[in-house]
Structure formats: C-alpha cells, structure tokens
C-alpha positions as CSV (number, residue, x, y, z in Angstrom):
1,M,-5.0,10.4,22.1
2,P,-5.8,8.8,19.1
3,T,-2.6,8.4,16.4
4,T,-3.3,10.3,13.0
5,L,-1.9,8.3,10.3
6,T,-0.4,9.7,7.1
7,I,0.2,7.0,4.0
8,D,4.0,7.7,2.4
9,H,3.2,5.1,-0.1
10,V,2.2,1.5,-1.1
11,T,3.8,-1.3,-2.7
12,I,2.6,-3.7,-5.7
13,A,4.8,-6.3,-6.3
14,G,5.7,-8.8,-10.0
15,P,7.7,-10.6,-11.2
16,A,8.9,-8.4,-13.6
17,L,8.7,-4.3,-13.7
18,A,7.7,-3.9,-17.2
19,P,4.5,-5.5,-17.5
20,L,3.5,-3.9,-14.2
21,E,4.7,-0.4,-15.5
22,Q,2.7,-1.3,-19.2
23,A,-0.7,-2.6,-17.3
24,F,-0.8,0.7,-15.5
25,A,-0.1,3.2,-18.4
26,G,-2.9,0.7,-20.3
27,V,-5.4,2.3,-17.7
28,G,-4.2,5.9,-17.7
29,L,-1.4,5.5,-15.0
30,V,1.5,6.2,-16.4
31,T,4.6,5.7,-13.7
32,D,8.1,7.3,-13.9
33,Y,10.8,4.9,-13.4
34,G,12.7,5.1,-10.0
35,G,15.8,3.2,-9.7
36,P,17.3,0.4,-8.3
37,H,17.1,0.0,-4.4
38,S,20.5,-0.4,-2.1
39,N,19.6,-4.0,-1.7
40,G,21.1,-5.0,-5.4
41,V,18.2,-7.1,-6.2
42,T,15.1,-4.7,-6.5
43,H,13.9,-1.9,-8.6
44,M,10.8,0.1,-8.8
45,A,8.9,2.7,-10.7
46,L,6.3,4.7,-8.8
47,L,3.2,7.2,-9.4
48,G,3.1,10.3,-7.3
49,F,0.5,12.3,-6.1
50,A,-0.1,16.1,-5.4
51,D,-0.3,15.3,-1.4
52,G,3.0,13.3,-1.4
53,S,1.8,9.8,-1.2
54,Y,2.6,7.6,-4.1
55,I,2.2,3.4,-5.5
56,E,5.4,1.8,-5.5
57,L,5.7,-0.7,-8.3
58,I,8.3,-3.4,-7.4
59,S,10.1,-6.2,-9.4
60,S,13.5,-8.0,-9.0
61,L,16.3,-6.1,-11.4
62,E,16.8,-9.8,-13.0
63,P,14.7,-13.2,-13.3
64,G,15.5,-15.3,-10.8
65,L,16.8,-12.8,-8.3
66,K,15.0,-13.1,-4.9
67,E,14.7,-10.8,-2.3
68,T,15.3,-12.2,0.9
69,I,14.0,-9.0,3.0
70,F,11.0,-7.5,1.2
71,W,8.4,-9.3,-0.4
72,G,9.8,-12.2,-2.1
73,E,7.4,-14.3,-2.3
74,Q,5.3,-11.4,-3.5
75,I,7.0,-10.7,-6.1
76,A,8.3,-14.3,-7.3
77,G,3.8,-14.9,-7.1
78,N,3.0,-11.9,-8.6
79,G,1.2,-11.0,-5.1
80,G,-0.1,-7.6,-6.3
81,P,-0.4,-5.2,-2.9
82,C,1.8,-6.3,-0.7
83,A,2.8,-3.4,1.6
84,W,2.0,-0.3,3.3
85,A,4.3,2.9,4.8
86,I,3.6,5.6,7.1
87,Q,5.2,9.0,7.1
88,S,7.2,9.5,10.7
89,D,8.5,12.7,12.0
90,D,10.7,10.5,14.6
91,V,11.6,6.7,13.5
92,A,13.8,6.2,16.8
93,A,10.8,8.0,19.5
94,E,7.8,5.8,17.7
95,A,9.7,2.9,17.7
96,V,10.1,3.3,21.8
97,R,6.6,4.3,22.0
98,L,5.7,1.0,20.1
99,E,8.2,-1.1,21.8
100,A,6.6,-0.2,25.1
101,L,3.6,-1.6,24.0
102,G,4.6,-4.8,23.0
103,V,4.8,-4.2,19.5
104,T,7.9,-6.1,17.8
105,V,10.4,-3.3,16.1
106,K,13.5,-3.4,13.7
107,G,15.1,-0.3,13.2
108,P,15.6,2.1,12.4
109,E,17.5,1.4,9.6
110,Y,19.2,3.0,6.4
111,M,17.9,2.2,2.9
112,H,18.4,4.3,-0.3
113,R,17.9,3.8,-4.2
114,R,19.8,5.9,-6.9
115,R,17.7,7.6,-9.5
116,P,18.3,7.5,-13.4
117,D,19.6,11.0,-13.0
118,G,22.4,9.6,-10.3
119,L,20.9,11.3,-7.7
120,L,21.3,9.4,-4.5
121,V,18.1,9.3,-1.9
122,E,18.3,8.3,1.6
123,W,15.8,7.7,3.9
124,D,15.5,5.8,7.8
125,L,12.8,2.5,7.8
126,A,11.4,0.7,10.8
127,F,9.6,-2.6,10.5
128,L,7.0,-3.0,13.2
129,G,5.4,-6.5,14.0
130,D,5.7,-10.0,13.3
131,E,4.9,-10.4,9.7
132,G,6.7,-9.4,6.4
133,A,7.1,-5.2,6.0
134,G,4.4,-3.4,5.7
135,A,2.1,-6.5,5.9
136,T,-0.6,-5.6,8.6
137,L,1.2,-3.1,10.8
138,P,2.9,-0.5,8.5
139,F,6.5,0.2,8.5
140,M,7.7,3.6,9.1
141,I,9.5,6.1,7.1
142,K,11.6,9.6,7.7
143,D,13.6,10.9,4.6
144,I,17.0,11.8,5.2
145,T,17.4,13.7,1.7
146,P,14.5,16.1,0.6
147,R,11.0,14.4,0.0
148,E,10.9,15.4,-3.7
149,W,13.7,14.0,-4.1
150,R,12.2,10.8,-3.5
151,V,8.7,11.6,-4.9
152,Q,7.2,14.0,-7.2
153,P,3.4,14.1,-8.7
154,S,3.5,12.4,-12.1
155,A,1.8,13.8,-14.7
156,S,-0.7,11.4,-15.6
157,V,-2.6,11.9,-12.4
158,A,-2.1,15.7,-12.2
159,G,-5.5,17.1,-11.3
160,R,-7.4,14.1,-11.7
161,L,-6.3,11.5,-8.2
162,S,-5.3,13.4,-5.2
163,G,-3.2,10.3,-3.2
164,V,-3.9,7.2,-1.6
165,A,-6.7,7.0,0.8
166,Q,-7.7,3.9,1.9
167,V,-5.6,0.5,2.5
168,I,-7.3,-2.6,2.4
169,L,-5.8,-5.0,4.6
170,G,-6.2,-9.0,4.6
171,V,-6.4,-10.7,7.9
172,A,-6.4,-14.2,8.8
173,Y,-8.5,-13.4,12.4
174,L,-10.7,-9.9,12.3
175,A,-11.1,-9.3,15.9
176,D,-7.7,-9.7,16.7
177,S,-6.4,-7.6,14.2
178,I,-9.0,-4.8,15.2
179,D,-7.4,-5.3,19.1
180,L,-4.3,-4.7,17.4
181,F,-4.6,-1.3,15.5
182,R,-7.0,-0.3,18.9
183,R,-4.4,-0.6,21.2
184,V,-1.2,0.5,18.9
185,Y,-2.6,3.6,17.7
186,G,-5.8,4.3,20.3
187,W,-8.9,4.1,17.7
188,S,-12.1,3.7,18.3
189,A,-14.2,0.7,17.2
190,P,-14.5,0.4,13.5
191,Q,-17.3,0.0,11.7
192,L,-18.6,-3.5,10.8
193,R,-20.1,-4.8,7.6
194,D,-20.2,-8.0,5.3
195,D,-19.1,-6.7,1.8
196,S,-21.1,-8.9,-1.5
197,A,-19.4,-6.6,-3.9
198,F,-15.7,-6.4,-2.7
199,Q,-16.8,-10.1,-1.2
200,A,-15.2,-9.9,2.1
201,R,-16.0,-8.8,5.8
202,L,-15.0,-5.4,6.3
203,A,-13.8,-3.4,9.5
204,H,-13.8,0.5,8.7
205,F,-11.6,2.9,11.3
206,A,-13.5,5.9,10.4
207,G,-11.2,8.9,9.8
208,T,-8.4,6.4,9.3
209,P,-6.9,5.2,6.0
210,V,-7.2,2.0,6.9
211,T,-10.2,-1.3,6.5
212,L,-9.1,-4.5,7.7
213,A,-10.9,-7.4,5.7
214,A,-11.5,-11.2,6.1
215,S,-12.7,-13.8,4.3
216,L,-16.8,-14.5,4.0
217,V,-16.5,-17.8,3.3
218,K,-14.1,-21.0,3.0
219,D,-11.8,-20.9,0.0
220,D,-12.7,-17.4,-1.8
221,W,-10.4,-15.5,-3.1
222,L,-9.2,-13.5,0.3
223,A,-9.2,-17.3,2.1
224,V,-6.9,-18.3,-1.5
225,R,-5.0,-15.1,-0.8
226,L,-3.9,-15.2,2.9
227,A,-3.5,-18.9,2.4
228,R,-0.6,-18.1,0.0
229,F,0.9,-14.7,1.0
230,G,-0.5,-14.2,4.6
231,P,-1.7,-11.1,5.9
232,S,-1.1,-8.2,3.7
233,P,-2.6,-5.8,1.8
234,C,-5.3,-6.7,-0.5
235,A,-6.3,-3.8,-2.3
236,Y,-5.9,-0.1,-2.3
237,L,-8.4,3.3,-2.5
238,L,-7.2,6.3,-4.5
239,G,-8.7,9.7,-3.7
240,T,-9.9,12.3,-5.6
241,N,-11.5,15.8,-5.8
242,D,-14.0,15.2,-8.4
243,F,-15.1,11.3,-8.6
244,E,-17.7,11.4,-11.2
245,T,-14.7,12.9,-13.2
246,A,-11.9,10.1,-12.4
247,K,-15.0,7.6,-12.7
248,L,-15.5,8.5,-16.4
249,S,-11.9,9.3,-17.4
250,F,-10.4,6.1,-16.3
251,G,-13.4,3.7,-17.3
252,L,-14.1,2.9,-13.4
253,I,-16.1,0.1,-13.4
254,S,-18.9,-1.6,-10.5
255,P,-19.5,1.5,-8.3
256,A,-20.4,1.0,-4.9
257,D,-20.8,2.4,-1.3
258,W,-17.9,2.2,0.8
259,F,-19.2,3.1,4.1
260,G,-20.9,6.1,3.0
261,R,-18.6,7.1,0.4
262,P,-18.9,6.1,-3.3
263,V,-16.3,4.0,-4.7
264,A,-15.4,2.6,-8.4
265,W,-12.7,0.3,-9.3
266,F,-10.5,-0.1,-12.1
267,D,-10.5,-3.2,-13.9
268,P,-8.3,-5.7,-12.1
269,G,-8.3,-7.5,-15.8
270,R,-6.2,-5.1,-17.1
271,L,-4.2,-4.6,-13.9
272,N,-2.7,-7.6,-13.6
273,G,-5.0,-8.6,-11.3
274,V,-4.3,-5.6,-9.0
275,K,-7.4,-4.5,-7.0
276,L,-7.2,-0.5,-7.3
277,G,-10.0,1.9,-6.8
278,V,-11.1,4.9,-6.5
279,I,-13.4,6.9,-3.6
280,A,-15.1,10.3,-3.5
C-alpha cells in the first residue's frame, strides 16, 4: 500500500538569521523566533501554517560557529533550502520497516530547543539514507511535548497560506531517485516533463508532496547547486485556499503550470535567492 507522507516542516539555511528574517518579512512572511537548538550552535525562526507545517529558517548562533551534523555547509554557504521532515506516529516502527528495505536509518534521537519564553520543546528524530539529514529522503519527527509548543500558525500568513504543499528535491540521478522513492514508499511511476520555466527535468509523484528535479543541461543553475551542496531540496511550494488573492497580496511573479495546477513565485531576488512559490 502506498505510504502517505505529511510534511512536518522544511528548512532554509543562511549564515545569519536576522537577514533571513528581514528578507521574509520584506515579502510579507513575518516569522516568529523559535530559540536555540540543543546542539548549542544553531537557532531558528519559523513561519507556521494552519495545517501544522512550517518553514524553519536556521543559522548559527554566532558567526564562525559551524554545525557538523545538520547543514553546516548550507548555513556557511548561504544554501537556502536544505532539508525536509515528515511527521511520524511511531518513529521506531517506521525505522524498522525502512531498514528492512535496505535504507540506512540513524535514530531515533532525542532533540530539544528552548523557546524565548523558557518553555522546553522536545521531540524524537530519525534520519534516513546515506546523505545529509533530510537531503533526499526526509527525516522523521515525533513530538514528545505537545505539538503546539513547537509550532503555531504565524499571524502574517493566517487566512492566506495554508501550509507547505510541495518539496522540490534537486537530485543528480533522476532515474535512481525515482526508483528509491517508489521502493521506499510504494508510489506509482511519476509524471515526467522538461520544465523550461523552472529550468529542470521534473518527476512529480501525483497525490504526494514530492517532486524531483534534475538539471537539464551541463552547468545550469541546478547542476551548479548540486555540485556545491549535493542532493537536497532546491525549492518549496506553499498551499493556499485562494490562489488569485495570494498572488496579488504577495506580489507573486512568473505564473506557470505545475502538473495541471497554477503556481507563482516570490521574487527570489528579495528572498536571498530562495526559490519559494505558491500553488493552487
């Protein structure tokens, strides 16, 4: 039976948090500060949505501090989109299932962060595959403390954006990545197309939040990104209940078709180069 994935959150990395927060606020996406992580190296701000998903903006607490486990290269190199996570009711049981399929699993591992109000937020994580955390396969997360302690809807998007709808994963070998997702999650063959607007070869798994993207030509933007950061998310699409209103209110650009659904994008020049769109 095909596995249904529910996006927990997606991550965007940069060398300093304040410029990321300011860039997002500048396009109408005002984030909420979430506090430092238990690694003592990174801290985060988040943009929460009504469906419980969120965007995490992550950076080092101090210039020069380097995270060695989670996205250190992307933080230092201003990599932008770098990881995605899914919700799991039973991280340990899913880890056993995936290991039986030959997937490398690390965890479950306990993590926490301290909110600005002093509340300790706790969860378990498990990391999948042989690449970085959430690079191609998502990492899994299960709350220990109440979920609403970890994320609440942000006022800036209330009634306008509903959640993280799509993760677009940059991959080096499209056929191999398609086989991986089909084997792990039991999905049907994806829809394939060369997308001149996005400038990539796309494979979309219908009915799922996953689209794979591979470079179209040598040394295009995605090939350069893959050479620098390896396989990882390269863009995200947010959902909305009123696409036309969202397009106008956020000043979205470059409207296009995304496998039969309209999509438009925030100006990446105003978002530190991040590819972030809205899909109907």
